[in-house]
C-alpha positions as CSV (number, residue, x, y, z in Angstrom):
1,M,-62.8,-62.4,6.6
2,D,-63.0,-62.7,2.8
3,Q,-65.3,-59.8,2.1
4,N,-63.1,-57.3,4.0
5,M,-59.7,-58.6,3.0
6,R,-57.2,-55.9,2.2
7,I,-53.9,-56.9,0.6
8,L,-50.7,-55.0,-0.4
9,I,-48.9,-56.4,-3.4
10,V,-45.2,-55.3,-3.5
11,E,-44.2,-56.1,-7.0
12,D,-42.1,-54.0,-9.5
13,H,-43.3,-55.7,-12.7
14,P,-46.5,-53.9,-13.7
15,E,-48.0,-56.8,-15.7
16,V,-47.5,-59.2,-12.8
17,A,-49.0,-56.7,-10.3
18,R,-52.0,-56.0,-12.5
19,W,-52.6,-59.8,-12.9
20,L,-52.4,-60.4,-9.2
21,Q,-54.6,-57.4,-8.4
22,G,-57.2,-58.6,-10.8
23,E,-57.2,-62.2,-9.7
24,L,-57.4,-61.3,-6.0
25,G,-60.2,-58.9,-6.9
26,H,-62.2,-61.8,-8.3
27,F,-62.3,-63.2,-4.7
28,G,-63.8,-59.9,-3.5
29,W,-60.4,-58.8,-2.0
30,K,-59.2,-55.3,-2.2
31,A,-55.5,-55.2,-3.4
32,D,-53.2,-52.2,-3.6
33,V,-49.9,-52.2,-5.4
34,A,-46.5,-50.7,-4.4
35,G,-43.6,-51.1,-6.9
36,T,-40.8,-50.0,-4.5
37,V,-39.5,-50.7,-1.0
38,Q,-40.0,-47.0,-0.1
39,L,-43.6,-46.9,-1.3
40,A,-44.5,-50.2,0.3
41,R,-43.1,-49.0,3.7
42,T,-45.2,-45.8,3.5
43,M,-48.4,-47.6,2.5
44,A,-48.0,-50.3,5.2
45,R,-47.6,-47.5,7.8
46,H,-50.7,-45.5,6.8
47,Q,-53.1,-48.2,5.7
48,F,-54.2,-51.4,7.5
49,Y,-53.6,-54.6,5.5
50,Q,-54.3,-58.1,6.6
51,V,-51.8,-59.6,4.1
52,L,-48.6,-58.3,2.5
53,L,-47.3,-60.1,-0.6
54,L,-43.6,-59.2,-1.1
55,D,-41.3,-59.8,-4.0
56,I,-37.6,-60.1,-3.1
57,M,-36.0,-58.3,-6.0
58,L,-37.1,-54.7,-6.0
59,P,-35.6,-51.7,-7.7
60,D,-34.6,-49.8,-4.5
61,G,-34.0,-52.6,-2.1
62,D,-34.4,-56.2,-1.0
63,G,-37.8,-57.7,-0.1
64,I,-36.4,-59.8,2.8
65,E,-34.9,-56.6,4.4
66,L,-38.3,-54.9,3.8
67,C,-40.0,-57.9,5.6
68,R,-37.7,-57.4,8.6
69,Q,-38.5,-53.6,8.7
70,L,-42.3,-54.2,8.3
71,R,-42.3,-56.7,11.2
72,R,-41.3,-53.8,13.5
73,F,-44.7,-52.2,13.2
74,T,-47.2,-54.6,11.6
75,N,-48.7,-58.0,12.6
76,A,-50.0,-58.5,9.0
77,A,-49.5,-61.9,7.4
78,I,-46.4,-61.7,5.1
79,I,-46.0,-64.0,2.2
80,M,-42.9,-63.8,0.0
81,V,-43.9,-64.1,-3.7
82,T,-40.8,-64.4,-5.8
83,A,-38.9,-66.2,-8.6
84,K,-36.0,-66.9,-6.2
85,D,-36.3,-70.5,-5.0
86,E,-32.9,-71.0,-3.3
87,L,-33.2,-72.7,0.1
88,A,-31.0,-69.9,1.7
89,D,-33.5,-67.3,0.6
90,R,-36.5,-69.2,2.0
91,I,-34.7,-69.7,5.3
92,Q,-33.7,-66.1,5.6
93,A,-37.2,-64.8,4.7
94,L,-38.8,-67.1,7.3
95,E,-36.3,-66.1,10.0
96,D,-36.8,-62.4,9.3
97,G,-40.6,-62.6,9.8
98,A,-42.2,-64.0,6.7
99,D,-45.1,-66.4,7.4
100,D,-44.9,-68.2,4.0
101,Y,-42.9,-68.4,0.8
102,I,-44.3,-69.1,-2.7
103,T,-42.2,-69.2,-5.9
104,K,-43.2,-68.0,-9.3
105,P,-44.9,-69.3,-11.4
106,F,-47.8,-70.4,-9.3
107,A,-51.5,-71.0,-9.6
108,I,-53.7,-68.3,-8.2
109,D,-55.8,-70.9,-6.3
110,E,-52.6,-72.0,-4.5
111,L,-51.9,-68.4,-3.4
112,R,-55.4,-68.1,-2.2
113,A,-55.1,-71.3,-0.2
114,R,-51.8,-70.1,1.3
115,I,-53.3,-66.7,2.3
116,R,-56.2,-68.4,4.1
117,A,-53.9,-70.9,5.8
118,V,-51.5,-68.2,7.0
119,L,-54.4,-66.2,8.4
120,R,-55.7,-69.2,10.2
121,R,-52.3,-69.8,11.7
122,T,-51.6,-66.2,12.7
123,H,-55.0,-65.2,13.9
124,G,-56.6,-68.5,14.8
125,D,-60.3,-69.3,14.6
126,R,-61.9,-66.7,16.8
127,G,-65.4,-66.9,15.6
128,P,-67.4,-64.3,13.6
129,V,-65.6,-61.0,13.2
130,L,-67.0,-57.5,12.4
131,E,-64.6,-55.4,10.4
132,F,-64.5,-51.8,9.3
133,H,-61.2,-50.8,7.6
134,D,-58.6,-51.1,10.5
135,L,-61.1,-51.9,13.2
136,R,-62.0,-55.5,14.1
137,L,-64.3,-56.9,16.8
138,W,-65.0,-60.5,17.9
139,P,-68.5,-60.6,19.6
140,E,-68.0,-64.1,21.0
141,E,-64.5,-63.3,22.4
142,R,-65.6,-59.9,23.4
143,T,-62.4,-58.5,22.1
144,A,-61.5,-55.7,19.7
145,E,-58.4,-54.4,18.0
146,Q,-57.3,-51.6,15.7
147,K,-54.4,-52.0,13.3
148,G,-53.7,-55.3,15.1
149,K,-53.4,-53.7,18.5
150,P,-55.9,-54.7,21.2
151,L,-58.4,-52.1,22.6
152,D,-58.8,-52.1,26.3
153,L,-62.6,-51.4,26.5
154,S,-65.0,-51.4,29.3
155,R,-68.2,-53.5,29.0
156,R,-70.3,-50.5,27.8
157,E,-67.6,-49.2,25.5
158,F,-67.4,-52.6,23.9
159,E,-71.2,-52.8,23.5
160,L,-71.3,-49.3,22.0
161,L,-68.5,-50.2,19.5
162,L,-70.4,-53.4,18.6
163,V,-73.5,-51.4,17.7
164,L,-71.5,-48.9,15.6
165,L,-69.6,-51.7,13.8
166,E,-72.9,-53.4,13.0
167,N,-74.1,-50.2,11.4
168,P,-71.1,-48.5,9.7
169,N,-71.8,-45.4,7.7
170,R,-75.3,-45.2,9.2
171,A,-76.6,-42.4,11.4
172,L,-77.7,-43.6,14.8
173,T,-79.7,-41.5,17.2
174,R,-78.7,-41.4,20.9
175,D,-82.0,-43.2,21.7
176,Q,-81.1,-46.0,19.2
177,L,-77.6,-46.4,20.7
178,L,-79.0,-46.3,24.3
179,E,-81.6,-49.0,23.4
180,K,-79.1,-51.3,21.6
181,A,-76.1,-50.9,23.9
182,W,-77.8,-50.5,27.3
183,G,-81.2,-52.1,26.8
184,F,-84.8,-51.0,27.1
185,D,-84.8,-50.9,30.9
186,F,-81.8,-48.6,31.4
187,Y,-82.2,-45.9,34.0
188,G,-79.3,-43.6,34.4
189,E,-77.8,-40.3,33.4
190,S,-79.3,-38.8,30.2
191,N,-75.8,-38.0,28.8
192,V,-74.4,-41.6,29.2
193,V,-74.2,-42.1,25.4
194,D,-72.2,-38.9,24.9
195,V,-69.8,-39.7,27.8
196,T,-69.2,-43.2,26.6
197,I,-68.6,-42.0,23.0
198,R,-65.9,-39.7,24.3
199,R,-64.3,-42.5,26.2
200,L,-64.5,-44.8,23.2
201,R,-62.9,-42.1,21.0
202,D,-60.0,-41.9,23.4
203,H,-59.2,-45.6,22.8
204,L,-59.2,-45.2,19.0
205,D,-56.0,-44.3,17.1
206,P,-56.1,-40.6,16.3
207,Q,-54.0,-41.3,13.1
208,S,-56.6,-43.7,11.8
209,P,-59.0,-42.6,9.0
210,V,-61.8,-44.3,11.0
211,S,-63.7,-42.0,13.2
212,I,-67.0,-41.6,15.2
213,A,-68.6,-38.6,13.7
214,T,-71.0,-36.3,15.6
215,L,-74.1,-35.6,13.7
216,R,-75.6,-32.5,15.3
217,G,-79.2,-32.8,16.2
218,I,-79.1,-36.5,15.3
219,G,-76.5,-38.6,17.0
220,Y,-73.4,-40.4,15.8
221,M,-72.0,-42.4,12.9
222,L,-68.9,-44.7,12.5
223,K,-67.3,-43.6,9.2
224,Y,-64.2,-43.6,7.2
225,G,-62.6,-40.1,7.6
226,H,-62.6,-37.5,10.3
227,D,-65.0,-34.5,10.8
């Protein structure tokens, strides 16, 4: 989880945003910053984030209203990070979809602990996970999802995606994919890899920057970006 964490910081004070971004970066987490409600909404729609850190008082709107809007299309963990400590604000934020609420000032280790606790609560302990941008796969559960939405894969489609996720940004020949996903003793149609790749592509979000690239004369590669 830690090495692939992607977080959106919604904070309009540049010095606070830079501090948070730097501190979270020390944990190996990638953090982006949005200083307005409008930018945060756009970024959350077009990029997969596991965690959203929302200030309440923003220049073009209210963070609690933003939380309500984000909940319509994302399952990311949402933590309100704000100087407002009134009970009414806490209750409203939690009722409108926030998973936790932390008031400024706070220690970065407390925020880190809260992030991990929220992710444990919202996603549960599902065993080891393979992640590549907005794609996640749990080998033990034999489940996969993209942007938080489950992928309904056949057994072979799952095995093929597993091999690709174990080797992101690496060219794999058809023979390698056949050997790893089907096994040494497979006897069947010679184009089974190509057919299964086409079916797997149909399951993936066409708006996602993650794609399975065709490498002519070689095979395939899971990469960030389309052909």
